[in-house]
C-alpha positions in Angstrom: 28.0 13.5 -70.7 28.9 16.5 -72.9 29.9 19.9 -71.5 28.0 21.7 -74.4 24.6 20.5 -75.5 22.2 21.4 -78.2 19.9 24.2 -76.9 22.5 25.7 -74.5 23.3 29.4 -74.6 27.0 29.9 -75.2 29.4 32.8 -75.6 32.2 32.9 -78.2 35.6 33.4 -76.5 37.9 33.4 -79.6 37.8 34.3 -83.2 36.1 37.0 -85.3 32.8 36.8 -83.3 34.5 37.3 -79.9 31.9 38.1 -77.2 28.8 37.1 -79.2 26.2 34.9 -77.5 23.9 32.4 -79.2 22.1 29.2 -78.9 23.8 25.9 -79.9 22.1 24.4 -83.0 24.3 21.4 -83.5 27.2 19.6 -81.7 29.6 17.1 -83.3 31.5 15.5 -80.4 33.6 13.3 -82.7 35.1 16.3 -84.5 34.8 18.8 -81.6 32.7 21.2 -83.7 29.7 23.2 -82.8 27.2 25.5 -84.7 26.1 28.6 -82.9 23.1 30.6 -84.0 24.3 34.0 -85.4 28.0 33.3 -85.1 30.6 32.4 -87.8 28.2 33.5 -90.6 29.4 32.4 -94.0 28.1 33.0 -97.5 27.4 30.5 -100.3 26.9 31.6 -103.9 24.4 29.5 -105.7 24.1 29.4 -109.5 20.7 29.7 -111.2 19.1 26.4 -111.9 16.4 25.1 -114.2 14.2 22.5 -112.6 11.7 21.3 -115.2 9.4 24.2 -116.0 10.4 26.4 -113.0 13.6 28.3 -112.6 15.5 29.0 -109.4 17.4 32.3 -109.6 21.0 32.9 -108.6 21.3 33.8 -104.9 23.7 34.3 -102.0 22.8 32.3 -99.0 23.9 33.2 -95.5 24.4 30.3 -93.0 26.2 29.5 -89.7 29.4 27.6 -90.1 30.9 25.1 -87.7 33.4 26.4 -85.1 35.7 24.6 -82.7 34.2 23.5 -79.4 37.1 25.2 -77.5 36.1 28.6 -78.8 32.8 28.7 -76.9 31.9 28.7 -73.1 28.5 27.8 -71.6 26.5 30.7 -70.2 25.0 29.9 -66.8 21.2 30.6 -66.8 21.2 31.7 -63.1 24.2 34.1 -63.0 24.3 35.0 -66.7 28.1 34.6 -67.0 30.2 32.4 -69.2 31.5 29.7 -67.0 33.3 26.3 -66.8 31.1 23.3 -66.4 31.4 20.8 -63.5 29.6 17.5 -62.8 28.0 16.2 -59.7 25.2 13.8 -58.6 21.9 15.3 -57.6 19.5 13.9 -55.0 18.1 11.3 -57.5 21.7 10.1 -58.2 21.6 11.6 -61.7 24.7 13.2 -63.1 24.0 16.9 -63.7 26.1 19.9 -65.0 26.7 22.8 -62.7 28.2 26.3 -62.9 31.7 26.6 -61.4 31.1 30.3 -60.5 27.7 30.3 -58.7 27.4 26.5 -58.0 23.9 26.3 -59.6 22.7 23.5 -61.8 22.8 24.2 -65.5 20.6 21.2 -66.5 16.9 21.5 -66.0 15.6 18.4 -64.2 
């Protein structure tokens, strides 16, 4: 089970976007990388292209870049603080994530 999942709200704890919060769009557990909405914004310059009879103009595209998984912390939905994640079994013997600060479940069952 992963500590950070797609759809979680996280807070950036290191880097140029320190303190920003956003939703997780993508998690790559093999490379320990994560994409957070609105954080680590990068620019890509695209050349003009001719595709048949239509022409695509030159443009600058803004997009979210990948950042290291260690640079983000999960935000607890109940206490609204960035927290470490623990694991425990609930009443149905399913493994769930919980907030180490307020002891509330992070996963919605």
